[in-house]
N, C-alpha and C positions, 0 to 999 in steps of 0.2 A: 706443695711448692716445686717438688721434683717432676711433676707430671708437666707443669707448666714449661718447664725448661725442656724437656724431653720432645713436647710438641713444637716448640720454639726451634730447637735444633733440627727437628725433622723437616719443618716447613723450609728452614734456611738448606738443608740438603737438597730437598727436592728443587728449589729455586737455583742454586749451583747447578745442579743435574740438567736443568732446561737451558740454563745459561751455557754450559760446556755443548750441549747437543748443536747449538746454533753458532758458536763461535768455537772453532777448533783450537785455537790456541789463543791465549791473552797476549797482545802483542809486545807490551813493555816487559812483561814478566820472563826471568830466565836470561836476560842478555843484559843486565844492569852493571854499572861499574862496581867491581867489588866481588863480583861472582867468579870463582875460581874456575879456569878451564885450562888443563893441560893435554897436549897431543903429542905423543912421542911414538913414530913409528906404528903399529898396529895398537899401541894402548891409549885410549881416551878415558879421562879423569874429569868429571864435572861435578862441582859443588856449588849450587846457588846460595853463596851466604848472605849477599845482600839481599837477594830475593826473600830468603828466610826470615831475615831480620825485619824487613817490610811487612810480611806477613803475620810474624809474630806481634807486631805493633799494632796492626788493624784488629786483629782478634782481643787483644789487650784491651785497646779502647772500646770495641764493640760490648764486651764482657763488663767492662766496667759501666757502661752508660745502662746495660740490662740490669745491674744489681745494684745500683745506687737506690738509696732511698728519697 
């Protein structure tokens, strides 16, 4: 069972790597409303809160679909 999940995870990583080779940036991620960006002088702080929540929800749905019986 663990081997099956490792193979699926490996295939997903390969697909993600190929996707990122052709598309340098995903256009809508990282600039969503709710992402925190603070710029003061020579200090920049960026925390992609909404992006993290969106990615977490997507991963949760995918894992739910893979593990349901």
